[in-house]
ZAMINU-863380 format. One record per residue (C-alpha): residue number from 1; x, y, z; residue in three letters. Coordinates in steps of 0.1 Angstrom, whole numbers. Layout:
% residues N
{num:NUM c1:X c2:Y c3:Z residu:ala}
...
This chain:
% residues 270
{num:1 c1:613 c2:1560 c3:1270 residu:met}
{num:2 c1:632 c2:1545 c3:1241 residu:ser}
{num:3 c1:618 c2:1542 c3:1206 residu:ala}
{num:4 c1:619 c2:1504 c3:1209 residu:arg}
{num:5 c1:598 c2:1505 c3:1241 residu:ser}
{num:6 c1:573 c2:1528 c3:1225 residu:gly}
{num:7 c1:569 c2:1505 c3:1196 residu:leu}
{num:8 c1:564 c2:1475 c3:1219 residu:ile}
{num:9 c1:537 c2:1493 c3:1238 residu:gln}
{num:10 c1:519 c2:1503 c3:1206 residu:ile}
{num:11 c1:522 c2:1467 c3:1193 residu:ala}
{num:12 c1:508 c2:1453 c3:1225 residu:thr}
{num:13 c1:478 c2:1477 c3:1225 residu:lys}
{num:14 c1:471 c2:1468 c3:1189 residu:ala}
{num:15 c1:473 c2:1431 c3:1197 residu:gly}
{num:16 c1:448 c2:1435 c3:1225 residu:met}
{num:17 c1:424 c2:1454 c3:1203 residu:leu}
{num:18 c1:425 c2:1430 c3:1173 residu:phe}
{num:19 c1:426 c2:1400 c3:1197 residu:gly}
{num:20 c1:394 c2:1411 c3:1212 residu:ala}
{num:21 c1:378 c2:1414 c3:1178 residu:leu}
{num:22 c1:389 c2:1379 c3:1168 residu:phe}
{num:23 c1:386 c2:1359 c3:1200 residu:val}
{num:24 c1:351 c2:1368 c3:1210 residu:val}
{num:25 c1:336 c2:1351 c3:1180 residu:thr}
{num:26 c1:359 c2:1320 c3:1186 residu:val}
{num:27 c1:352 c2:1318 c3:1222 residu:leu}
{num:28 c1:314 c2:1320 c3:1219 residu:leu}
{num:29 c1:314 c2:1287 c3:1201 residu:ala}
{num:30 c1:326 c2:1271 c3:1233 residu:ala}
{num:31 c1:304 c2:1288 c3:1258 residu:ile}
{num:32 c1:284 c2:1261 c3:1276 residu:pro}
{num:33 c1:249 c2:1271 c3:1286 residu:ser}
{num:34 c1:216 c2:1260 c3:1271 residu:his}
{num:35 c1:192 c2:1277 c3:1294 residu:gln}
{num:36 c1:169 c2:1305 c3:1281 residu:gln}
{num:37 c1:182 c2:1326 c3:1310 residu:gln}
{num:38 c1:216 c2:1327 c3:1294 residu:ala}
{num:39 c1:201 c2:1344 c3:1263 residu:val}
{num:40 c1:185 c2:1370 c3:1285 residu:gln}
{num:41 c1:217 c2:1377 c3:1304 residu:ile}
{num:42 c1:237 c2:1378 c3:1272 residu:ala}
{num:43 c1:213 c2:1405 c3:1259 residu:gln}
{num:44 c1:222 c2:1426 c3:1289 residu:glu}
{num:45 c1:259 c2:1419 c3:1290 residu:ser}
{num:46 c1:285 c2:1442 c3:1275 residu:ala}
{num:47 c1:310 c2:1424 c3:1252 residu:ala}
{num:48 c1:339 c2:1434 c3:1229 residu:pro}
{num:49 c1:329 c2:1441 c3:1193 residu:ala}
{num:50 c1:327 c2:1409 c3:1173 residu:pro}
{num:51 c1:349 c2:1401 c3:1143 residu:asp}
{num:52 c1:330 c2:1410 c3:1112 residu:his}
{num:53 c1:353 c2:1389 c3:1090 residu:ala}
{num:54 c1:346 c2:1359 c3:1110 residu:ala}
{num:55 c1:309 c2:1360 c3:1101 residu:met}
{num:56 c1:306 c2:1368 c3:1064 residu:pro}
{num:57 c1:272 c2:1381 c3:1052 residu:gly}
{num:58 c1:261 c2:1391 c3:1087 residu:met}
{num:59 c1:255 c2:1427 c3:1098 residu:asn}
{num:60 c1:259 c2:1439 c3:1134 residu:met}
{num:61 c1:224 c2:1428 c3:1144 residu:ser}
{num:62 c1:229 c2:1394 c3:1129 residu:asp}
{num:63 c1:262 c2:1390 c3:1148 residu:glu}
{num:64 c1:246 c2:1399 c3:1181 residu:lys}
{num:65 c1:217 c2:1375 c3:1175 residu:ala}
{num:66 c1:241 c2:1347 c3:1166 residu:ser}
{num:67 c1:261 c2:1353 c3:1198 residu:glu}
{num:68 c1:229 c2:1350 c3:1219 residu:lys}
{num:69 c1:219 c2:1318 c3:1200 residu:ala}
{num:70 c1:254 c2:1304 c3:1206 residu:ala}
{num:71 c1:253 c2:1311 c3:1243 residu:val}
{num:72 c1:219 c2:1294 c3:1244 residu:ser}
{num:73 c1:228 c2:1264 c3:1223 residu:asp}
{num:74 c1:264 c2:1253 c3:1228 residu:met}
{num:75 c1:269 c2:1230 c3:1257 residu:thr}
{num:76 c1:300 c2:1208 c3:1264 residu:pro}
{num:77 c1:292 c2:1172 c3:1262 residu:gly}
{num:78 c1:263 c2:1178 c3:1239 residu:his}
{num:79 c1:273 c2:1147 c3:1219 residu:gly}
{num:80 c1:267 c2:1162 c3:1185 residu:asp}
{num:81 c1:302 c2:1160 c3:1172 residu:ala}
{num:82 c1:292 c2:1147 c3:1138 residu:his}
{num:83 c1:259 c2:1166 c3:1135 residu:ser}
{num:84 c1:251 c2:1190 c3:1106 residu:ser}
{num:85 c1:258 c2:1219 c3:1129 residu:his}
{num:86 c1:294 c2:1208 c3:1136 residu:met}
{num:87 c1:323 c2:1200 c3:1114 residu:tyr}
{num:88 c1:350 c2:1179 c3:1131 residu:val}
{num:89 c1:384 c2:1170 c3:1116 residu:thr}
{num:90 c1:388 c2:1133 c3:1108 residu:ala}
{num:91 c1:413 c2:1113 c3:1129 residu:met}
{num:92 c1:444 c2:1105 c3:1109 residu:arg}
{num:93 c1:467 c2:1075 c3:1114 residu:pro}
{num:94 c1:489 c2:1081 c3:1144 residu:gln}
{num:95 c1:526 c2:1083 c3:1141 residu:thr}
{num:96 c1:554 c2:1083 c3:1167 residu:pro}
{num:97 c1:562 c2:1119 c3:1157 residu:asp}
{num:98 c1:526 c2:1129 c3:1164 residu:asp}
{num:99 c1:527 c2:1114 c3:1198 residu:val}
{num:100 c1:560 c2:1131 c3:1205 residu:arg}
{num:101 c1:547 c2:1165 c3:1194 residu:arg}
{num:102 c1:515 c2:1161 c3:1214 residu:ala}
{num:103 c1:535 c2:1152 c3:1245 residu:gly}
{num:104 c1:556 c2:1183 c3:1240 residu:glu}
{num:105 c1:525 c2:1205 c3:1237 residu:ile}
{num:106 c1:511 c2:1190 c3:1269 residu:val}
{num:107 c1:543 c2:1195 c3:1288 residu:ala}
{num:108 c1:547 c2:1231 c3:1277 residu:gln}
{num:109 c1:511 c2:1239 c3:1284 residu:leu}
{num:110 c1:511 c2:1223 c3:1318 residu:arg}
{num:111 c1:542 c2:1242 c3:1328 residu:ala}
{num:112 c1:530 c2:1275 c3:1315 residu:ser}
{num:113 c1:496 c2:1274 c3:1332 residu:ile}
{num:114 c1:506 c2:1259 c3:1365 residu:glu}
{num:115 c1:506 c2:1293 c3:1381 residu:lys}
{num:116 c1:470 c2:1298 c3:1369 residu:tyr}
{num:117 c1:457 c2:1271 c3:1393 residu:lys}
{num:118 c1:452 c2:1303 c3:1414 residu:asp}
{num:119 c1:427 c2:1320 c3:1392 residu:tyr}
{num:120 c1:435 c2:1353 c3:1407 residu:his}
{num:121 c1:469 c2:1351 c3:1390 residu:val}
{num:122 c1:451 c2:1346 c3:1356 residu:ala}
{num:123 c1:430 c2:1377 c3:1362 residu:leu}
{num:124 c1:460 c2:1397 c3:1372 residu:asn}
{num:125 c1:477 c2:1385 c3:1340 residu:asp}
{num:126 c1:449 c2:1399 c3:1318 residu:gly}
{num:127 c1:427 c2:1368 c3:1314 residu:phe}
{num:128 c1:390 c2:1378 c3:1316 residu:arg}
{num:129 c1:361 c2:1356 c3:1326 residu:ile}
{num:130 c1:336 c2:1353 c3:1298 residu:phe}
{num:131 c1:300 c2:1358 c3:1311 residu:met}
{num:132 c1:308 c2:1350 c3:1347 residu:pro}
{num:133 c1:272 c2:1355 c3:1358 residu:asn}
{num:134 c1:259 c2:1328 c3:1333 residu:val}
{num:135 c1:258 c2:1294 c3:1350 residu:pro}
{num:136 c1:283 c2:1272 c3:1330 residu:gln}
{num:137 c1:299 c2:1237 c3:1335 residu:pro}
{num:138 c1:331 c2:1252 c3:1322 residu:glu}
{num:139 c1:342 c2:1289 c3:1323 residu:tyr}
{num:140 c1:365 c2:1304 c3:1298 residu:his}
{num:141 c1:391 c2:1329 c3:1310 residu:phe}
{num:142 c1:403 c2:1345 c3:1278 residu:thr}
{num:143 c1:434 c2:1365 c3:1269 residu:ser}
{num:144 c1:426 c2:1386 c3:1238 residu:tyr}
{num:145 c1:462 c2:1393 c3:1233 residu:gly}
{num:146 c1:470 c2:1355 c3:1231 residu:asn}
{num:147 c1:440 c2:1350 c3:1208 residu:gly}
{num:148 c1:455 c2:1376 c3:1184 residu:phe}
{num:149 c1:489 c2:1359 c3:1185 residu:ile}
{num:150 c1:473 c2:1324 c3:1179 residu:gln}
{num:151 c1:458 c2:1337 c3:1147 residu:ala}
{num:152 c1:493 c2:1340 c3:1132 residu:phe}
{num:153 c1:516 c2:1317 c3:1151 residu:thr}
{num:154 c1:514 c2:1288 c3:1176 residu:phe}
{num:155 c1:530 c2:1289 c3:1211 residu:asp}
{num:156 c1:517 c2:1260 c3:1232 residu:pro}
{num:157 c1:525 c2:1280 c3:1263 residu:ala}
{num:158 c1:501 c2:1308 c3:1253 residu:arg}
{num:159 c1:466 c2:1294 c3:1250 residu:pro}
{num:160 c1:437 c2:1317 c3:1239 residu:thr}
{num:161 c1:416 c2:1306 c3:1269 residu:ser}
{num:162 c1:420 c2:1289 c3:1303 residu:leu}
{num:163 c1:392 c2:1265 c3:1312 residu:leu}
{num:164 c1:379 c2:1264 c3:1348 residu:tyr}
{num:165 c1:353 c2:1246 c3:1367 residu:lys}
{num:166 c1:333 c2:1266 c3:1393 residu:lys}
{num:167 c1:338 c2:1255 c3:1429 residu:thr}
{num:168 c1:324 c2:1265 c3:1462 residu:ala}
{num:169 c1:355 c2:1287 c3:1468 residu:thr}
{num:170 c1:363 c2:1300 c3:1433 residu:gly}
{num:171 c1:375 c2:1282 c3:1402 residu:tyr}
{num:172 c1:394 c2:1250 c3:1395 residu:glu}
{num:173 c1:417 c2:1250 c3:1365 residu:leu}
{num:174 c1:410 c2:1220 c3:1342 residu:val}
{num:175 c1:424 c2:1229 c3:1308 residu:gly}
{num:176 c1:430 c2:1254 c3:1280 residu:ala}
{num:177 c1:418 c2:1262 c3:1245 residu:met}
{num:178 c1:438 c2:1269 c3:1213 residu:tyr}
{num:179 c1:421 c2:1287 c3:1184 residu:thr}
{num:180 c1:427 c2:1294 c3:1147 residu:met}
{num:181 c1:408 c2:1315 c3:1122 residu:pro}
{num:182 c1:380 c2:1295 c3:1104 residu:lys}
{num:183 c1:398 c2:1299 c3:1070 residu:his}
{num:184 c1:428 c2:1278 c3:1083 residu:ala}
{num:185 c1:434 c2:1246 c3:1064 residu:thr}
{num:186 c1:434 c2:1211 c3:1080 residu:glu}
{num:187 c1:471 c2:1209 c3:1072 residu:glu}
{num:188 c1:477 c2:1241 c3:1092 residu:gln}
{num:189 c1:457 c2:1227 c3:1121 residu:leu}
{num:190 c1:477 c2:1195 c3:1119 residu:asn}
{num:191 c1:509 c2:1215 c3:1120 residu:ala}
{num:192 c1:498 c2:1228 c3:1154 residu:arg}
{num:193 c1:481 c2:1200 c3:1171 residu:val}
{num:194 c1:483 c2:1166 c3:1152 residu:pro}
{num:195 c1:450 c2:1155 c3:1137 residu:leu}
{num:196 c1:458 c2:1119 c3:1147 residu:ser}
{num:197 c1:457 c2:1130 c3:1184 residu:ile}
{num:198 c1:430 c2:1158 c3:1186 residu:ala}
{num:199 c1:399 c2:1167 c3:1167 residu:met}
{num:200 c1:396 c2:1204 c3:1159 residu:trp}
{num:201 c1:360 c2:1216 c3:1152 residu:his}
{num:202 c1:340 c2:1243 c3:1136 residu:leu}
{num:203 c1:303 c2:1252 c3:1142 residu:his}
{num:204 c1:283 c2:1252 c3:1110 residu:thr}
{num:205 c1:250 c2:1258 c3:1093 residu:asn}
{num:206 c1:234 c2:1284 c3:1116 residu:leu}
{num:207 c1:199 c2:1295 c3:1108 residu:cys}
{num:208 c1:187 c2:1325 c3:1128 residu:leu}
{num:209 c1:150 c2:1334 c3:1129 residu:pro}
{num:210 c1:138 c2:1367 c3:1114 residu:pro}
{num:211 c1:149 c2:1396 c3:1135 residu:arg}
{num:212 c1:114 c2:1405 c3:1146 residu:glu}
{num:213 c1:108 c2:1369 c3:1158 residu:glu}
{num:214 c1:140 c2:1365 c3:1179 residu:met}
{num:215 c1:122 c2:1367 c3:1213 residu:gln}
{num:216 c1:96 c2:1341 c3:1205 residu:gly}
{num:217 c1:116 c2:1319 c3:1181 residu:ala}
{num:218 c1:112 c2:1282 c3:1180 residu:asp}
{num:219 c1:147 c2:1270 c3:1189 residu:trp}
{num:220 c1:139 c2:1234 c3:1180 residu:thr}
{num:221 c1:141 c2:1247 c3:1144 residu:lys}
{num:222 c1:166 c2:1276 c3:1147 residu:phe}
{num:223 c1:200 c2:1279 c3:1162 residu:gly}
{num:224 c1:228 c2:1254 c3:1165 residu:leu}
{num:225 c1:206 c2:1226 c3:1180 residu:his}
{num:226 c1:178 c2:1233 c3:1156 residu:gly}
{num:227 c1:165 c2:1211 c3:1128 residu:ser}
{num:228 c1:172 c2:1236 c3:1101 residu:ile}
{num:229 c1:206 c2:1230 c3:1086 residu:ala}
{num:230 c1:205 c2:1241 c3:1050 residu:thr}
{num:231 c1:202 c2:1275 c3:1033 residu:lys}
{num:232 c1:171 c2:1264 c3:1013 residu:asp}
{num:233 c1:153 c2:1253 c3:1045 residu:ser}
{num:234 c1:164 c2:1285 c3:1063 residu:cys}
{num:235 c1:152 c2:1307 c3:1034 residu:asp}
{num:236 c1:119 c2:1289 c3:1034 residu:ala}
{num:237 c1:115 c2:1297 c3:1071 residu:ala}
{num:238 c1:124 c2:1333 c3:1066 residu:gly}
{num:239 c1:156 c2:1329 c3:1085 residu:gly}
{num:240 c1:192 c2:1341 c3:1080 residu:arg}
{num:241 c1:218 c2:1315 c3:1072 residu:phe}
{num:242 c1:255 c2:1313 c3:1078 residu:ser}
{num:243 c1:273 c2:1281 c3:1066 residu:pro}
{num:244 c1:303 c2:1285 c3:1089 residu:val}
{num:245 c1:306 c2:1306 c3:1121 residu:ile}
{num:246 c1:332 c2:1315 c3:1146 residu:phe}
{num:247 c1:367 c2:1298 c3:1142 residu:gly}
{num:248 c1:386 c2:1266 c3:1147 residu:trp}
{num:249 c1:391 c2:1255 c3:1183 residu:met}
{num:250 c1:406 c2:1226 c3:1202 residu:val}
{num:251 c1:405 c2:1219 c3:1240 residu:his}
{num:252 c1:434 c2:1205 c3:1259 residu:val}
{num:253 c1:431 c2:1190 c3:1294 residu:tyr}
{num:254 c1:467 c2:1185 c3:1305 residu:pro}
{num:255 c1:460 c2:1171 c3:1339 residu:tyr}
{num:256 c1:443 c2:1139 c3:1325 residu:glu}
{num:257 c1:462 c2:1107 c3:1324 residu:asp}
{num:258 c1:460 c2:1097 c3:1287 residu:ser}
{num:259 c1:463 c2:1115 c3:1254 residu:leu}
{num:260 c1:427 c2:1105 c3:1246 residu:glu}
{num:261 c1:414 c2:1123 c3:1276 residu:lys}
{num:262 c1:438 c2:1152 c3:1274 residu:ile}
{num:263 c1:426 c2:1160 c3:1239 residu:phe}
{num:264 c1:390 c2:1151 c3:1244 residu:ala}
{num:265 c1:364 c2:1174 c3:1227 residu:met}
{num:266 c1:350 c2:1183 c3:1262 residu:his}
{num:267 c1:361 c2:1177 c3:1297 residu:his}
{num:268 c1:342 c2:1151 c3:1317 residu:his}
{num:269 c1:326 c2:1171 c3:1345 residu:met}
{num:270 c1:320 c2:1153 c3:1378 residu:asp}
């Protein structure tokens, strides 16, 4: 084996490792299930170690708890795009160059994921189904290697996740997800996918209940659908507050017939 081949293999393995650390926190923000059953399944499911840097001020127990809360609370189509628990980039004035760039992204993405209409090909290429046993309107097949790469550079042909809808015979490909670390600026987001075309979003203001009260917590108050959305209120309730969690994300549905639908926050499920 040549020295170059050896270095490539080492870099690939490193990418998979760090990608797993980064992507799991980003991906959880898009996992769509709000049933209590999902929390129970999440507690029993093995998952890659989360990215500590993505959740400042949280220890391992806090991170696991936030993941369970996220799986329970975040549902596509929830309609809370401008709530205190979500920050969405403002739409900018559209320019011909933005439209051109968006069209190029869609064309590259559509061509690159065409083979993944057969979801077995995605699995064979290293994409992994996130929580396949949790009922979800939309399933994320994630490439941790792609997620690692997306943290540093943008390749429209290498999305972090593929988005599928469950069918009677398997999975139907409906779209893809790009990600960026939460510390990315809006100018950096705009350089990837124009903010006049798509709305990137972050999940914010998470208040978790005291550790000893997780099982019987009042999720109308806690979590990402809860009424508590400030540190003062969270402290008063004895909770644990994180102002920003996970990372930036944007969904793309390249088989839709207009840019508005292609870059919608969530796919319209039939």
